[in-house]
GUZAKE-634820 format. One record per residue: x, y negated, z negated of N, C-alpha, C in turn; residue number from 1. Coordinates in pm, whole numbers, plus 32768, in hexadecimal, padded with zeros to 4 digits. Layout:
X:Y:Z:X:Y:Z:X:Y:Z:NUM
...
% end
This chain:
FB5B:76FB:A62B:FACA:76F8:A612:FA85:76BB:A68B:1
FA27:7704:A6C5:F9E1:76D4:A73C:F94B:76D2:A724:2
F909:767E:A76F:F877:7672:A767:F839:76E4:A7B6:3
F7E4:7737:A775:F7AA:77AA:A7B9:F715:779D:A7D1:4
F6D3:773F:A78E:F644:7729:A7A3:F622:769C:A779:5
F5C6:765D:A7C5:F5A3:75D3:A7A5:F516:75B3:A7D2:6
F4CB:7572:A779:F44E:752F:A79B:F46B:749C:A786:7
F487:7452:A7F1:F4B7:73C8:A7E3:F460:7373:A788:8
F4A2:7333:A728:F45C:72DE:A6CA:F423:7326:A652:9
F42B:73AC:A652:F3F0:73F9:A5E5:F44F:7460:A5A7:10
F49E:74A6:A5FB:F4E7:751A:A5C8:F567:7531:A617:11
F5D3:7554:A5CF:F64E:7585:A60C:F67E:75FE:A5BD:12
F6A4:7667:A605:F6D9:76E0:A5C7:F764:76F9:A602:13
F7C5:7710:A5A9:F850:771F:A5D3:F87F:77AF:A5C3:14
F8EB:77D0:A607:F91C:785A:A60C:F948:788F:A585:15
F96C:7836:A527:F995:7864:A4A2:F91F:7876:A444:16
F8A4:7863:A477:F82D:7874:A425:F7F6:77F3:A3EC:17
F83E:7785:A3FD:F80D:7705:A3CA:F78F:76DC:A416:18
F72C:76AF:A3CA:F6AE:767F:A404:F699:75F0:A3D5:19
F681:7597:A435:F663:750C:A414:F5D8:74EB:A449:20
F589:74AC:A3F3:F503:7482:A41A:F4F8:73EB:A40E:21
F4AC:73AF:A46B:F49A:731F:A46E:F404:7304:A46A:22
F3D5:72DA:A3F5:F345:72C8:A3E3:F315:7245:A41E:23
F29E:7245:A458:F25E:71C8:A47E:F233:717F:A3FF:24
F1F2:710B:A409:F1C6:70C4:A38F:F175:711E:A333:25
F18D:710F:A2B0:F143:715E:A24D:F0ED:7101:A1F9:26
F08C:713B:A1B5:F031:70EF:A15E:F03A:7128:A0D1:27
F044:70D0:A070:F049:70F9:9FE5:EFBB:7117:9FB2:28
EFB2:717A:9F5C:EF32:7196:9F1B:EF13:7127:9EB7:29
EE92:7111:9E9F:EE6A:70A9:9E3F:EDEC:70D4:9DF6:30
EDF2:70CB:9D72:ED7C:70ED:9D21:ED16:707C:9D21:31
ED3C:7009:9D5A:ECDE:6F9A:9D66:EC7F:6FB3:9DDB:32
EC03:6F8B:9DCA:EBA1:6F9D:9E35:EBC7:6F46:9EAC:33
EBD0:6F85:9F22:EBF9:6F3E:9F9B:EBAC:6F77:A011:34
EB5D:6F23:A053:EB0C:6F50:A0C5:EAAE:6FC3:A09F:35
EA86:6FC7:A021:EA23:7029:9FF7:EA5B:70AA:9FC0:36
EAE0:70B3:9FAF:EB1A:712F:9F7A:EB96:7112:9F26:37
EBB8:7171:9ED2:EC34:7170:9E86:EC8A:71E6:9EB3:38
ED0B:71E0:9E98:ED63:724F:9EBD:EDD1:725F:9E56:39
EE00:72D8:9E46:EE72:72F1:9DEE:EEBD:736D:9E1D:40
EF3F:7370:9DFF:EF93:73E2:9E23:EF99:7446:9DB0:41
EF9E:74C6:9DD4:EFA1:7530:9D70:F00D:7597:9D95:42
F03C:75DD:9D31:F09A:764B:9D45:F04C:76CD:9D3E:43
F050:771A:9DA9:F009:779A:9DAD:F063:780A:9D7D:44
F0E2:7809:9DA6:F143:786D:9D79:F1CD:782E:9D81:45
F205:780A:9D10:F286:77C5:9D0D:F2FA:781F:9D33:46
F2E8:78A3:9D2D:F356:78FF:9D47:F374:790F:9DDA:47
F316:78E8:9E33:F32D:7906:9EC2:F36A:7892:9F12:48
F346:7816:9F0E:F2D2:77DD:9ECA:F25C:77CB:9F2A:49
F1E3:77C4:9EEF:F169:77A5:9F39:F127:7731:9EF0:50
F103:76CA:9F39:F0BE:7659:9EFD:F03F:763E:9F4C:51
EFF4:75DA:9F22:EF79:75B9:9F66:EF4C:752D:9F43:52
EEE6:7500:9F89:EEA9:747E:9F6D:EE12:7491:9F67:53
EDD5:745D:9EFD:ED45:7467:9EEA:ED04:73E2:9F11:54
EC96:73EC:9F59:EC47:7376:9F7E:EBBE:7384:9F3C:55
EB9A:731D:9EF0:EB1E:731F:9EA3:EAC6:72AA:9ECE:56
EA53:72C6:9F0C:E9FC:7258:9F36:E9B5:7219:9EC0:57
E992:719B:9ECF:E943:7157:9E68:E8B5:7190:9E6B:58
E88D:71CE:9DFE:E809:720E:9DF8:E7A1:71B6:9DB5:59
E7C3:7137:9D9C:E763:70D7:9D65:E726:7107:9CE1:60
E77A:7146:9C8F:E74D:7172:9C0C:E708:71F8:9C08:61
E6F4:7237:9C7C:E6B5:72BB:9C7E:E711:7323:9C42:62
E6D7:7381:9BFB:E725:73EE:9BBE:E70A:7474:9C01:63
E6C0:7471:9C71:E6A1:74EE:9CB8:E71C:752A:9CF9:64
E715:75AC:9D13:E786:75F1:9D50:E791:75CD:9DE5:65
E80D:75CA:9E15:E82A:75A8:9EA0:E874:761A:9EE4:66
E85F:762B:9F67:E8AF:768E:9FB1:E942:7664:9FB1:67
E999:76C2:9FCC:EA28:76A3:9FD1:EA60:76D6:A057:68
EAB0:7681:A095:EAF4:76A3:A112:EB88:76B0:A0F6:69
EBC2:7723:A116:EC52:7738:A108:EC90:7729:A193:70
ECEC:76C9:A1A0:ED20:76A2:A224:EDB4:76C6:A231:71
EDD7:76FD:A2A6:EE61:7722:A2C4:EE90:76D0:A33D:72
EEF8:7681:A32A:EF27:7628:A395:EF6B:7677:A405:73
EF78:7636:A478:EFBB:7672:A4EA:F04E:764C:A4EE:74
F08E:766F:A560:F11C:7650:A571:F16E:76C8:A59B:75
F12F:7729:A5DF:F17A:779C:A611:F1BC:77EE:A5A4:76
F187:77E7:A52A:F1BD:782A:A4B2:F241:77EE:A484:77
F276:778A:A4CC:F2FC:7758:A4B1:F2FF:76C8:A47E:78
F299:767A:A49B:F293:75EF:A46F:F207:75D1:A43A:79
F1F4:7557:A40C:F171:752F:A3DB:F169:752B:A344:80
F10E:74D8:A312:F0FA:74CC:A282:F076:7486:A268:81
F039:74A8:A1FA:EFBF:7463:A1D2:EFD9:73D1:A1B1:82
F059:73AC:A19E:F07B:7321:A17F:F081:72CA:A1FD:83
F087:7306:A275:F088:72B6:A2EF:F00C:725D:A2F1:84
F01C:71E1:A317:EFAD:7182:A30E:EF35:71AE:A361:85
EF4D:71EB:A3D6:EEDE:7218:A429:EE87:727D:A3E3:86
EEC6:72DD:A3A0:EE7A:7340:A353:EE35:72FF:A2DC:87
EE7E:72A8:A297:EE46:726B:A21F:EDC5:7220:A23D:88
EDC8:71CB:A2A2:ED51:717A:A2BF:ECE1:71CD:A2FD:89
ED06:722E:A350:EC9F:7286:A389:EC57:72D3:A31C:90
ECA2:730E:A2C0:EC64:7362:A258:EC1C:730E:A1EF:91
EC54:729A:A1CD:EC0E:7244:A170:EB87:7219:A1A6:92
EB85:71ED:A222:EB06:71C4:A25F:EAA7:723B:A26D:93
EADE:72B1:A28D:EA8A:7328:A29B:EA48:734B:A216:94
EA90:7339:A1A8:EA55:7358:A125:E9DC:72FF:A10A:95
E9E1:7282:A139:E971:7226:A126:E8FE:724B:A183:96
E91D:7261:A202:E8B5:7281:A264:E86B:7300:A23F:97
E8B4:7365:A212:E878:73E7:A1F6:E84E:73F7:A164:98
E878:7397:A110:E85E:73A2:A07F:E88F:7429:A04B:99
E90D:7446:A06A:E94B:74C0:A036:E9D3:749E:9FFB:100
EA00:74F1:9FA1:EA86:74E5:9F68:EAE6:752E:9FC6:101
EB59:74F4:9FDF:EBB8:752F:A03D:EC3C:754A:9FF5:102
EC70:75C3:A009:ECF7:75E7:9FDE:ED4A:75FE:A05B:103
EDAB:75A8:A073:EE05:75B6:A0E5:EE88:75F4:A0B3:104
EEB6:765C:A0F7:EF24:76AE:A0C4:EFA5:7695:A111:105
F011:767B:A0C7:F097:7675:A101:F0DC:76FB:A0E9:106
F0D6:7750:A14D:F114:77D5:A146:F1A6:77CD:A172:107
F1F1:7838:A156:F27E:783C:A17F:F288:7844:A218:108
F2EE:7804:A24D:F2FE:77F8:A2DD:F36C:7853:A312:109
F35C:787A:A390:F3C2:78C2:A3DC:F421:785A:A419:110
F49B:7881:A43F:F4D0:790A:A441:F509:793A:A3BD:111
F50F:78E1:A357:F543:790F:A2D7:F4E9:7979:A29A:112
F466:796C:A2B0:F403:79CA:A27A:F3A8:79F6:A2EC:113
F3CB:7A65:A328:F381:7A94:A39D:F2FD:7AD6:A374:114
F2A4:7AE3:A3D5:F228:7B2F:A3C0:F24B:7BB8:A388:115
F20A:7BE8:A31C:F185:7BBF:A2EC:F186:7B5B:A278:116
F1F4:7B12:A262:F1F9:7AB7:A1EF:F184:7A55:A1EF:117
F166:7A1B:A263:F0F7:79BA:A269:F073:79FC:A244:118
F05C:7A76:A274:EFE0:7ABC:A254:EFD9:7ADA:A1BF:119
F047:7B0B:A187:F049:7B2D:A0F9:F032:7AB0:A0A2:120
F073:7A42:A0C7:F065:79C8:A078:EFD6:7993:A07A:121
EF9B:7992:A0F1:EF14:795C:A0FE:EEAC:79B7:A0BE:122
EEC3:7A3A:A0C5:EE6A:7A97:A080:EE75:7A84:9FE9:123
EEEF:7A73:9FB7:EF01:7A62:9F27:EEC4:79DF:9EF6:124
EEB7:797C:9F4F:EE7A:78FE:9F26:EDE7:7911:9F01:125
EDA7:7977:9F3B:ED1B:7992:9F19:ED10:79C8:9E8A:126
ED6D:7A1E:9E66:ED6F:7A4F:9DDD:ED88:79DE:9D7A:127
EDE5:7985:9D9E:EE01:7910:9D49:ED83:78BB:9D39:128
ED3C:78A5:9DA7:ECC2:7855:9DA2:EC5C:7892:9D44:129
EC48:7914:9D4E:EBE3:7956:9CFA:EC07:794F:9C67:130
EC8A:794B:9C48:ECB5:7943:9BBD:ECB0:78B6:9B85:131
ECBA:7851:9BDC:ECC4:77C7:9BAF:EC3D:7784:9B98:132
EBD3:77C0:9BCB:EB4F:7780:9BC3:EB29:775F:9B33:133
EB4D:77B3:9AD7:EB25:779D:9A4B:EB86:7743:99FE:134
EBF9:7722:9A3A:EC5C:76D5:99EE:EC80:764F:9A2D:135
EC6C:763E:9AAD:EC8F:75BF:9AEF:EC11:756B:9AFE:136
EC0B:74F5:9ABF:EB91:74A3:9AC6:EB6D:7478:9B54:137
EBCE:7476:9BAD:EBB2:7454:9C38:EB68:74C4:9C80:138
EB6D:753C:9C49:EB30:75AF:9C8B:EAB5:75E3:9C42:139
EA89:759C:9BDC:EA1A:75CE:9B8B:E996:75D5:9BD9:140
E98D:758A:9C48:E913:758D:9C99:E91B:75EE:9D0E:141
E988:7638:9D18:E997:7698:9D86:E934:770A:9D79:142
E8EF:7726:9DE6:E894:7798:9DEE:E8DF:780A:9E33:143
E90F:786C:9DE7:E95E:78D9:9E1E:E90C:7939:9E74:144
E889:7925:9E77:E837:7977:9ED0:E828:7935:9F5A:145
E862:78BC:9F68:E85F:7876:9FEA:E8EC:7843:A00A:146
E940:78A2:A033:E9CA:7883:A056:E9DA:788F:A0ED:147
EA1E:782D:A129:EA37:782D:A1B9:EACD:7823:A1D0:148
EAFC:7865:A238:EB88:785D:A260:EB91:7814:A2E5:149
EBEF:77B7:A2EE:EC00:776E:A36B:EC94:774F:A37F:150
ECB8:7733:A3FC:ED40:770D:A41D:ED4C:76F5:A4B1:151
EDB6:76AF:A4D7:EDC9:7691:A564:EE49:76D2:A597:152
EE48:76F8:A616:EEBC:7732:A659:EEED:77AC:A60A:153
EF6A:77AB:A5D8:EF98:781C:A587:EF40:7831:A50D:154
EF08:77C3:A4D9:EEAC:77D0:A468:EE2E:781A:A48C:155
EE00:780D:A50A:ED8E:785C:A537:EDB0:78EF:A53D:156
EE28:790E:A56A:EE5A:7997:A568:EE5A:79CC:A4D8:157
EE88:797B:A47A:EE8D:79A4:A3EF:EE01:79BF:A3B9:158
EDA0:796D:A3E0:ED16:7983:A3B3:ECEA:7A11:A3D5:159
ED00:7A3A:A452:ECD7:7AC1:A47C:ED1C:7B2C:A428:160
ED9D:7B20:A416:EDE8:7B88:A3D1:EDCF:7B88:A33A:161
EDB5:7B15:A300:ED90:7B12:A272:ED06:7B4F:A25E:162
ECAA:7B36:A2BB:EC25:7B73:A2B2:EC2F:7C0B:A2B3:163
EC89:7C40:A304:EC9E:7CD1:A307:ECD4:7D02:A281:164
ED30:7CB6:A245:ED65:7CDB:A1C2:ECF9:7CD7:A157:165
ECA1:7C76:A160:EC33:7C6E:A0FF:EBDA:7CE8:A10A:166
EBBD:7D13:A186:EB6A:7D8A:A199:EBAE:7E06:A162:167
EC32:7E0B:A16F:EC7C:7E82:A144:EC90:7E88:A0AD:168
ECB4:7E15:A072:ECDC:7E15:9FE5:EC77:7DD4:9F86:169
EC1B:7D83:9FBF:EBB6:7D3E:9F6E:EBF7:7CD8:9F11:170
EBAD:7C73:9EEF:EBD5:7C10:9E8C:EB5F:7C00:9E2D:171
EB74:7C20:9DB0:EB07:7C20:9D51:EAC6:7B97:9D46:172
EA43:7B95:9D3B:E9F1:7B1D:9D25:E9F2:7ABC:9D9B:173
EA20:7AE8:9E0F:EA2E:7A8B:9E7F:E9EC:7AC7:9EFB:174
E997:7A79:9F3C:E94E:7AA8:9FB2:E96D:7A4E:A029:175
E9AC:7A87:A090:E9C9:7A3D:A10A:E94B:7A3B:A160:176
E912:79C5:A172:E897:79B7:A1BF:E8B0:79A3:A254:177
E91C:795E:A277:E932:7941:A304:E9C1:791B:A320:178
E9E7:792B:A39F:EA6C:7909:A3D0:EA5F:789F:A43C:179
EAB2:7838:A434:EAB0:77CC:A496:EB3C:77BE:A4D1:180
EB52:77F6:A548:EBD4:77F5:A588:EBDA:7784:A5EE:181
EC3D:772C:A5E0:EC4C:76BB:A63A:ECC6:76D3:A694:182
ECAE:76E2:A716:ED18:76F4:A77A:ED7C:7760:A74E:183
ED4C:77DA:A731:EDA1:7841:A6F5:EE16:7869:A74D:184
EE84:788B:A70A:EF04:78AD:A748:EF15:7944:A74A:185
EEF7:7981:A7BC:EF0D:7A0F:A7D2:EF5F:7A20:A852:186
EF86:7A9B:A871:EFD3:7AB3:A8E9:EFDD:7B47:A908:187
F02E:7B69:A969:F047:7BF3:A990:F0B7:7BF4:A9F6:188
F0ED:7C6A:AA11:F151:7C75:AA7A:F115:7C55:AB02:189
F098:7C7A:AB17:F054:7C5B:AB95:F02B:7BC8:AB95:190
F04D:7B84:AC01:F02E:7AF6:AC0C:EF9E:7AE0:AC3A:191
EF65:7A70:AC10:EEE1:7A48:AC41:EEF2:79F8:ACC2:192
EE82:79DC:AD03:EE88:798F:AD7F:EEC6:7906:AD69:193
EEA1:78C6:ACFC:EED6:7841:ACE0:EF6B:7847:ACC4:194
EF99:78B4:AC8A:F027:78C0:AC67:F080:78D7:ACE0:195
F049:790B:AD4C:F09A:7923:ADC5:F081:78B7:AE2F:196
F02E:7856:AE0F:F00F:77EC:AE6E:F088:778F:AE80:197
F090:774F:AEF3:F0FA:76EE:AF0C:F0F3:767E:AEA5:198
F168:7659:AE71:F170:75EE:AE10:F162:7619:AD80:199
F14E:769C:AD69:F13A:76CD:ACDF:F1BD:76F9:AC9D:200
F22C:76ED:ACE4:F2A9:7726:ACB3:F2D2:76EF:AC2A:201
F2C5:766D:AC16:F2F0:7632:AB96:F29A:7663:AB22:202
F216:766C:AB39:F1BD:769D:AACF:F1DA:772F:AAAF:203
F1F1:7780:AB15:F210:780D:AB00:F292:781C:AAB2:204
F2F7:77D0:AAD8:F379:77D9:AA95:F36E:77B1:AA01:205
F321:7748:A9E5:F312:771B:A95A:F2C5:7783:A908:206
F259:77B8:A93F:F20C:781E:A8F7:F260:789A:A8DD:207
F2AA:78C6:A943:F300:793C:A932:F36A:7925:A8C7:208
F39F:78AB:A8C2:F404:788B:A85E:F3CB:7898:A7D1:209
F354:7860:A7BB:F318:786A:A735:F2FC:78FB:A710:210
F2D0:794C:A770:F2B9:79D9:A751:F33D:7A20:A731:211
F3A8:7A01:A779:F42B:7A3F:A75B:F459:7A1B:A6CF:212
F43C:79A2:A6A4:F468:7975:A620:F412:79AA:A5AE:213
F395:79CD:A5CC:F338:79EF:A55F:F318:7A83:A553:214
F31C:7ACE:A5C1:F2FE:7B5D:A5B9:F371:7BA8:A576:215
F356:7C1E:A53C:F3C3:7C6F:A506:F42E:7C87:A571:216
F4AB:7C83:A549:F51A:7C92:A5A7:F50B:7D16:A5F4:217
F519:7D0D:A677:F50E:7D82:A6CC:F482:7D99:A703:218
F420:7D4A:A6D5:F396:7D5B:A703:F380:7D15:A789:219
F321:7D46:A7D4:F2F6:7D05:A84E:F274:7CB9:A834:220
F243:7C75:A899:F1C5:7C2B:A889:F14C:7C89:A886:221
F162:7D0A:A88C:F0F6:7D68:A876:F0F2:7D9A:A7E5:222
F140:7D5B:A78F:F131:7D71:A6FF:F0A4:7D44:A6D7:223
F066:7D88:A677:EFDB:7D6A:A654:EFC7:7CDA:A628:224
F02E:7C9B:A5F1:F020:7C11:A5C4:F009:7BB3:A638:225
F041:7BD3:A6AA:F032:7B80:A721:EFBD:7BB0:A776:226
EFB9:7C31:A791:EF51:7C6D:A7E5:EEEB:7CB1:A78C:227
EE7B:7C6E:A772:EE16:7CA1:A715:EDDD:7D27:A740:228
EDE9:7D49:A7C0:EDB3:7DC8:A7F0:EE07:7E3F:A7C3:229
EE7F:7E26:A792:EEDB:7E93:A76E:EED0:7EBC:A6DC:230
EE82:7E76:A68D:EE73:7E99:A600:EE23:7F1A:A5F2:231
EE46:7F69:A58D:EDFD:7FE4:A570:ED84:7FC1:A51A:232
ED10:7FBC:A55B:EC98:7F8B:A517:EC25:7FEF:A51A:233
EC42:806A:A542:EBD6:80CA:A559:EB85:80E6:A4DC:234
EBC0:80D7:A466:EB7A:80F8:A3EB:EB29:8083:A3B4:235
EB34:800F:A3F3:EAEC:7F9B:A3C2:EA5A:7F9F:A3ED:236
EA04:7F74:A395:E977:7F63:A3B7:E964:7ED4:A3E8:237
E95E:7EC4:A46B:E95A:7E3E:A4A5:E8D7:7DF7:A485:238
E872:7E40:A45A:E7F7:7DFE:A431:E80C:7DAE:A3B0:239
E877:7DCD:A367:E896:7D85:A2EC:E8F8:7D12:A305:240
E928:7D04:A380:E984:7C96:A39F:E937:7C13:A395:241
E974:7BAC:A358:E92C:7B2D:A34A:E903:7AF3:A3D2:242
E89A:7AA3:A3D2:E870:7A61:A44C:E8DE:79FF:A478:243
E8F0:79F4:A4FB:E963:79AA:A531:E934:793F:A594:244
E976:78CB:A58F:E969:7869:A5FA:E9F6:784A:A62A:245
EA09:784E:A6AE:EA8B:7834:A6EB:EA81:77B3:A73B:246
EAD4:7752:A718:EAD7:76D3:A75F:EB4A:76D5:A7C2:247
EB2C:76B9:A840:EB93:76B1:A8A8:EB8D:7627:A8E7:248
EBF8:7602:A92C:EC00:7580:A96F:EC1E:7597:AA03:249
EBD6:754F:AA58:EBE0:7566:AAE8:EC69:754E:AB21:250
ECB7:74F3:AAE7:ED3C:74D3:AB1A:EDAA:751D:AACF:251
ED85:7575:AA77:EDE4:75BD:AA22:EE20:7634:AA6E:252
EEA2:763D:AA6C:EEE8:76AE:AAA7:EEBB:7733:AA6A:253
EE8D:7730:A9EE:EE65:77AB:A9A7:EDD0:77C8:A9B2:254
ED88:777C:AA03:ECF7:7790:AA0A:ECD3:7821:AA2C:255
ED17:785C:AA8E:ECF6:78E5:AAB7:ED02:7947:AA42:256
ED65:7931:A9EE:ED79:798D:A97D:ED05:7983:A91B:257
ECD2:790C:A906:EC5D:78FD:A8B0:EBE2:7940:A8E8:258
EBCE:7932:A96C:EB5E:7974:A9AE:EB6C:7A0C:A9A5:259
EBE5:7A3E:A9BB:EBFE:7ACF:A9B3:EBE2:7B04:A926:260
EC08:7AB6:A8C1:EBED:7ADF:A837:EB57:7AE6:A81D:261
EB0E:7A84:A84F:EA7C:7A83:A840:EA3F:7AFE:A881:262
EA6C:7B1E:A8FA:EA36:7B93:A940:EA5A:7C14:A8F7:263
EAD0:7C19:A8BD:EAFB:7C8E:A86F:EA9C:7CA5:A7F9:264
EA79:7C3B:A7B3:EA1E:7C49:A741:E992:7C73:A76E:265
E966:7C3E:A7DF:E8E3:7C65:A813:E8DD:7CFB:A82E:266
E948:7D32:A866:E94D:7DC1:A882:E94C:7E14:A802:267
E97E:7DD8:A795:E97E:7E1B:A713:E8F8:7E09:A6CB:268
E89B:7DC2:A70B:E816:7DA7:A6D2:E81C:7D49:A65B:269
E888:7CFB:A652:E88F:7C93:A5EC:E842:7C19:A61D:270
E811:7BC7:A5C1:E7C8:7B4E:A5E6:E82D:7ADF:A602:271
E82A:7AAC:A67E:E88C:7A46:A6A5:E84C:79E2:A703:272
E875:7964:A6F6:E847:78F9:A74E:E8C0:78AF:A782:273
E8BE:788D:A803:E92A:7843:A842:E8FB:77B4:A85C:274
E94C:7752:A830:E92A:76C4:A843:E9A0:7681:A88A:275
E984:763F:A8FA:E9F0:7601:A949:E9E6:7569:A948:276
EA58:7528:A933:EA67:7499:A949:EAA7:748A:A9D2:277
EA57:746D:AA36:EA84:7475:AAC1:EAFE:7420:AADF:278
EB05:73A9:AAA9:EB74:734E:AAC7:EBDD:734A:AA5A:279
EBD7:73AB:A9FE:EC34:73AB:A98E:ECB7:73F0:A9AE:280
ED21:73C3:A96D:EDA4:7402:A977:EDBF:7452:A8F8:281
EE2F:7499:A8F6:EE4E:74EF:A884:EE5A:749E:A803:282
EE13:74C9:A79C:EE0F:748E:A716:EE02:73F6:A71A:283
EDA7:73C7:A76E:ED91:7336:A778:ED65:72FA:A6F3:284
ED27:734A:A69E:ECF7:7316:A61E:ED6A:72F0:A5C0:285
EDDF:732C:A5D6:EE54:730C:A583:EE99:728E:A5B7:286
EEA3:7281:A63A:EEE6:720E:A675:EE8C:7193:A67B:287
EE08:71AA:A67A:EDA9:713B:A681:ED39:7152:A61B:288
ED5A:714A:A599:ECF8:716E:A532:EC82:710E:A527:289
EC8D:7098:A564:EC1E:7038:A55A:EBD6:7026:A5DF:290
EBEA:7084:A63D:EBAA:7078:A6BF:EB1A:70AB:A6B9:291
EAC9:7083:A71B:EA40:70B2:A720:EA3B:7149:A735:292
EA99:717E:A784:EA9D:7210:A798:EAB6:7258:A714:293
EB0D:7220:A6C0:EB28:725C:A63E:EAAF:7252:A5E3:294
EA6B:71E0:A5E3:E9F3:71D1:A592:E986:7234:A5BE:295
E97E:724D:A640:E91F:72B0:A672:E944:733A:A640:296
E9C4:735C:A645:E9F1:73DD:A612:E9CE:73EC:A57E:297
E9E2:7384:A531:E9C1:7389:A4A2:E92C:73A0:A48D:298
E8D9:7360:A4DE:E848:7376:A4D1:E823:7405:A4F9:299
E863:7438:A561:E847:74C2:A58C:E870:7526:A521:300
E8E1:7510:A4E3:E90F:7568:A478:E8B0:7560:A401:301
E883:74E8:A3E1:E827:74D6:A372:E7A3:751E:A38C:302
E770:7513:A405:E6F2:7556:A428:E700:75ED:A41A:303
E771:7623:A442:E787:76B3:A434:E787:76DB:A3A0:304
E7CF:7693:A34D:E7D8:76B7:A2BF:E754:76A2:A276:305
E70A:763A:A29E:E68D:761D:A258:E61E:7681:A276:306
E635:76DD:A2D3:E5D3:7744:A2F1:E5D0:77B0:A285:307
E636:77B4:A230:E640:7820:A1CE:E61B:77EF:A142:308
% end
């Protein structure tokens, strides 16, 4: 048995198929009010399994309906969890700042469950949400006419592909108002300028490894899941695509991919806005959930959602 893939400190994949993951610190959900929000874990589909964590802001006794944000974590499709402390504190604080209910989804991970498993799981979570509104007291204030999808890195990729599934298959009683992609993880066989620059070798190797582990076996990086330009979208009415905001970071190796995605949507006549954190690194909000840069991101996300 030999080691065939590794993200040091996070993931090891062995030649016999064994996968070992090493999680950073995690945070337990708590129904007690803490920093202005409550949280609890839920089972979305026990057969796969798919789970999630709900964040409920303190509404000070108000019974009015609130928007809901469905969040997909990053991790190259292979690692990550809504239980990671960085995600927990970022999303809990975001629920307070934006006064929205948040459902964070733990989808199945690659390489055990390759794409499209993540897309299918996250799409099915929307159906679960629409069915639970009438039965789960934590979701009774959800306004299904104001649903937002968000995620970082691979989760940003999932946001795009789930939005396409929503347009194709529809979800009854649920209206996607906007998409918020944070440092989205896309790629292609053709390298960008940053990817061929001196000193980029380690980042390129790590990104390629995650794509090898997550794409269908035998696929290249021009598979539609990686290269958004390769999807068959001619029949879609892009005027019906939800409004999009793409957050990029100036120091992020993936910044160019986020900019390219924004330009792609503009050419499709979709409504899109690009927001850059000039001194930010990749998914800084997860590694530094209490930083001023993260608080700014939360305010920016809140302003976008509050427009609807």
